[in-house]
Backbone as CSV, one residue per row, in Angstrom:
resi,resn,N_x,N_y,N_z,CA_x,CA_y,CA_z,C_x,C_y,C_z
1,MET,3.215,5.614,15.453,2.951,5.018,14.132,4.212,4.474,13.559
2,PHE,4.076,3.527,12.625,5.156,2.808,11.981,4.949,2.728,10.495
3,ILE,5.961,2.974,9.693,5.800,2.861,8.183,6.803,1.761,7.804
4,ALA,6.232,0.760,7.075,7.021,-0.316,6.514,7.076,-0.260,5.045
5,MET,8.313,-0.252,4.529,8.467,-0.214,3.046,9.398,-1.314,2.517
6,ASN,9.003,-1.883,1.347,9.889,-2.837,0.764,10.322,-2.259,-0.693
7,ARG,11.394,-2.096,-1.035,11.855,-1.595,-2.337,12.151,-2.786,-3.249
8,PHE,11.702,-2.689,-4.490,11.829,-3.726,-5.493,12.422,-3.139,-6.802
9,ARG,13.533,-3.799,-7.298,14.028,-3.476,-8.597,13.434,-4.435,-9.493
10,ILE,12.615,-3.875,-10.461,11.893,-4.689,-11.473,12.474,-4.437,-12.845
11,ALA,12.772,-5.533,-13.543,13.434,-5.454,-14.816,12.574,-4.672,-15.757
12,ARG,13.297,-3.787,-16.623,12.572,-3.043,-17.559,11.823,-3.918,-18.496
13,GLY,10.563,-3.597,-18.752,9.708,-4.369,-19.606,8.812,-5.345,-18.857
14,ARG,9.019,-5.477,-17.525,8.277,-6.397,-16.592,7.344,-5.604,-15.682
15,GLU,7.329,-4.304,-15.765,6.500,-3.515,-14.874,5.029,-3.830,-14.882
16,GLU,4.513,-4.100,-15.970,3.025,-4.527,-16.009,2.819,-5.808,-15.284
17,ASP,3.774,-6.828,-15.505,3.629,-8.066,-14.723,3.590,-7.826,-13.266
18,PHE,4.478,-6.992,-12.840,4.666,-6.743,-11.441,3.463,-6.023,-10.857
19,GLU,2.893,-4.961,-11.562,1.766,-4.243,-11.129,0.599,-5.140,-11.123
20,THR,0.360,-5.954,-12.100,-0.822,-6.870,-12.184,-0.777,-7.808,-10.990
21,LEU,0.441,-8.276,-10.741,0.534,-9.254,-9.468,0.006,-8.527,-8.294
22,TRP,0.345,-7.281,-8.021,-0.084,-6.601,-6.890,-1.533,-6.255,-6.907
23,ARG,-2.177,-5.940,-8.066,-3.515,-5.627,-8.170,-4.369,-6.834,-7.931
24,GLN,-3.877,-8.086,-8.330,-4.705,-9.283,-8.181,-4.587,-9.948,-6.874
25,ARG,-3.514,-9.615,-6.091,-3.283,-10.450,-4.928,-4.343,-10.108,-3.793
26,GLU,-4.671,-11.012,-2.940,-5.528,-10.766,-1.824,-4.634,-10.495,-0.602
27,SER,-4.553,-9.170,-0.268,-3.598,-8.796,0.799,-4.163,-9.182,2.239
28,ARG,-5.423,-9.007,2.357,-6.104,-9.220,3.617,-5.658,-8.251,4.678
29,LEU,-5.009,-7.192,4.302,-4.544,-6.130,5.280,-5.757,-5.521,5.981
30,ASP,-6.754,-5.360,5.372,-7.986,-4.671,5.986,-8.438,-5.456,7.238
31,GLU,-8.132,-6.760,7.389,-8.524,-7.606,8.358,-7.556,-7.546,9.647
32,VAL,-6.444,-6.876,9.397,-5.352,-6.978,10.395,-5.446,-5.887,11.376
33,PRO,-5.417,-6.188,12.697,-5.380,-5.075,13.638,-4.203,-4.183,13.544
34,GLY,-4.382,-2.872,13.552,-3.303,-1.937,13.507,-2.984,-1.435,12.152
35,PHE,-3.481,-2.085,11.045,-3.160,-1.608,9.781,-3.962,-0.392,9.422
36,ARG,-3.295,0.577,8.762,-3.963,1.812,8.402,-4.039,2.028,6.935
37,GLU,-2.967,1.893,6.138,-3.074,2.173,4.760,-1.913,1.543,3.954
38,PHE,-2.154,1.357,2.582,-1.232,0.664,1.718,-1.143,1.531,0.480
39,HIS,0.124,1.576,-0.054,0.341,2.201,-1.385,1.449,1.433,-2.032
40,LEU,1.323,1.239,-3.391,2.358,0.710,-4.196,2.881,1.854,-5.000
41,LEU,4.122,2.251,-4.881,4.733,3.352,-5.460,5.690,2.969,-6.663
42,ARG,5.539,3.704,-7.700,6.411,3.494,-8.798,7.422,4.586,-8.903
43,GLY,8.695,4.309,-8.875,9.728,5.331,-8.841,10.518,5.452,-10.054
44,PRO,11.790,5.928,-9.922,12.651,6.198,-11.135,13.057,4.981,-11.826
45,GLU,13.426,5.157,-13.116,13.910,4.046,-13.940,15.346,4.335,-14.271
46,ASP,16.080,3.204,-14.569,17.389,3.352,-15.148,17.413,2.326,-16.277
47,ASP,18.559,2.122,-16.844,18.692,1.162,-18.011,18.271,-0.192,-17.791
48,GLU,18.314,-0.662,-16.526,18.098,-2.056,-16.129,16.669,-2.259,-15.492
49,ALA,16.222,-1.270,-14.735,15.135,-1.529,-13.770,14.272,-0.279,-13.504
50,THR,13.129,-0.568,-13.037,12.143,0.417,-12.460,12.167,0.162,-10.924
51,LEU,12.209,1.167,-10.164,12.125,1.025,-8.680,10.675,1.201,-8.227
52,TYR,10.232,0.201,-7.442,8.898,0.199,-6.849,9.102,0.260,-5.309
53,ALA,8.158,0.712,-4.568,8.139,0.463,-3.142,6.752,0.213,-2.708
54,SER,6.592,-0.899,-1.823,5.293,-1.077,-1.148,5.429,-0.298,0.161
55,HIS,4.316,0.411,0.452,4.393,1.383,1.558,3.082,1.096,2.422
56,THR,3.337,0.615,3.664,2.214,0.416,4.608,2.394,1.216,5.812
57,VAL,1.285,1.709,6.328,1.285,2.495,7.549,0.464,1.644,8.690
58,TRP,1.062,1.610,9.810,0.650,0.845,10.954,0.452,1.623,12.213
59,ASP,-0.417,1.172,13.086,-0.525,1.901,14.330,0.757,1.873,15.159
60,SER,1.622,0.795,15.044,2.888,0.601,15.779,3.690,-0.435,15.121
61,ARG,4.942,-0.517,15.511,5.778,-1.500,14.930,5.349,-2.898,15.416
62,SER,4.793,-3.003,16.655,4.324,-4.262,17.120,3.108,-4.826,16.383
63,ALA,2.346,-3.912,15.815,1.186,-4.333,14.952,1.741,-4.940,13.620
64,PHE,2.718,-4.177,13.053,3.317,-4.664,11.759,3.968,-6.046,12.035
65,GLU,4.775,-6.173,13.137,5.443,-7.471,13.355,4.460,-8.554,13.550
66,ALA,3.392,-8.349,14.226,2.318,-9.322,14.555,1.746,-9.764,13.123
67,TRP,1.539,-8.908,12.194,1.117,-9.282,10.914,2.092,-10.141,10.131
68,THR,3.431,-9.839,10.314,4.445,-10.653,9.578,4.500,-12.073,10.102
69,GLU,3.923,-12.345,11.318,3.920,-13.621,11.844,2.539,-14.300,11.700
70,SER,1.669,-13.748,10.938,0.345,-14.283,10.850,0.034,-15.123,9.765
71,GLU,-1.013,-15.807,9.784,-1.497,-16.744,8.628,-1.866,-15.776,7.444
72,ASN,-2.501,-14.600,7.745,-2.790,-13.652,6.616,-1.555,-13.303,5.837
73,PHE,-0.491,-13.085,6.478,0.799,-12.724,5.895,1.213,-13.908,4.972
74,ARG,1.240,-15.058,5.513,1.678,-16.264,4.751,0.753,-16.381,3.470
75,GLN,-0.471,-16.229,3.611,-1.413,-16.455,2.526,-1.152,-15.355,1.457
76,ALA,-1.045,-14.099,1.817,-0.792,-12.970,0.957,0.487,-13.194,0.166
77,HIS,1.567,-13.607,0.882,2.796,-13.738,0.195,2.948,-15.004,-0.656
78,ALA,2.158,-15.989,-0.430,2.120,-17.121,-1.256,1.692,-16.835,-2.640
79,GLN,0.953,-15.746,-2.803,0.504,-15.241,-4.163,1.559,-14.307,-4.898
80,ALA,2.654,-14.115,-4.335,3.664,-13.106,-4.718,4.636,-13.518,-5.895
81,ARG,4.331,-14.627,-6.469,5.226,-15.165,-7.420,5.034,-14.423,-8.817
82,ALA,6.044,-13.874,-9.371,6.042,-13.242,-10.599,6.777,-14.087,-11.693
83,PRO,6.564,-13.879,-12.853,7.408,-14.552,-13.912,8.832,-14.385,-13.659
84,SER,9.595,-15.463,-14.067,11.066,-15.487,-13.805,11.643,-14.238,-14.605
85,GLY,12.606,-13.649,-13.973,13.285,-12.428,-14.557,12.596,-11.066,-14.195
86,THR,11.521,-11.170,-13.436,10.780,-9.857,-13.072,11.606,-9.138,-12.122
87,TYR,11.960,-9.781,-10.984,12.789,-9.190,-9.899,14.229,-9.176,-10.176
88,LEU,14.865,-8.069,-9.895,16.304,-7.934,-10.053,16.767,-7.848,-8.558
89,GLY,17.074,-9.057,-8.019,17.515,-9.125,-6.611,16.245,-9.181,-5.659
90,HIS,16.625,-9.237,-4.344,15.596,-9.502,-3.260,15.035,-8.043,-2.910
91,PRO,13.839,-8.060,-2.400,13.283,-6.766,-1.934,14.172,-6.257,-0.750
92,ARG,14.212,-4.909,-0.599,14.932,-4.290,0.430,13.970,-3.758,1.458
93,PHE,13.909,-4.238,2.666,12.997,-3.729,3.708,13.679,-2.449,4.404
94,GLU,12.684,-1.556,4.647,13.004,-0.321,5.457,11.832,-0.072,6.367
95,GLY,12.023,0.058,7.631,11.011,0.401,8.635,11.355,1.698,9.307
96,PHE,10.268,2.475,9.541,10.449,3.776,10.103,9.434,4.025,11.263
97,GLU,9.937,4.458,12.355,9.092,4.943,13.415,8.730,6.403,13.184
98,VAL,7.487,6.751,13.196,7.081,8.192,12.921,7.481,8.980,14.137
99,VAL,8.166,10.049,13.917,8.604,10.894,14.903,7.623,12.180,15.091
100,LEU,7.258,12.796,13.908,6.358,13.884,13.979,5.150,13.635,13.065
């Protein structure tokens, strides 16, 4: 099993814009071989930002990588534009092989 996470620093006051973007986008993940589950996580806040993480669970790293090269991936990410000033920096990707 493989877990893929992207961390996002979202400007304070823009949290609802970011969450709405994720609620309304067509991810098409349910159509992708090897996909198991998705969660959008809201984390700690500081003076500048709220931390979010997208969390997906896959059968394998290769299933995740195949999705990142697919038309479904391109279409889902074409809808990922948020109002200017929402993101503080680029998302940070973290991938994990499940050991236990």
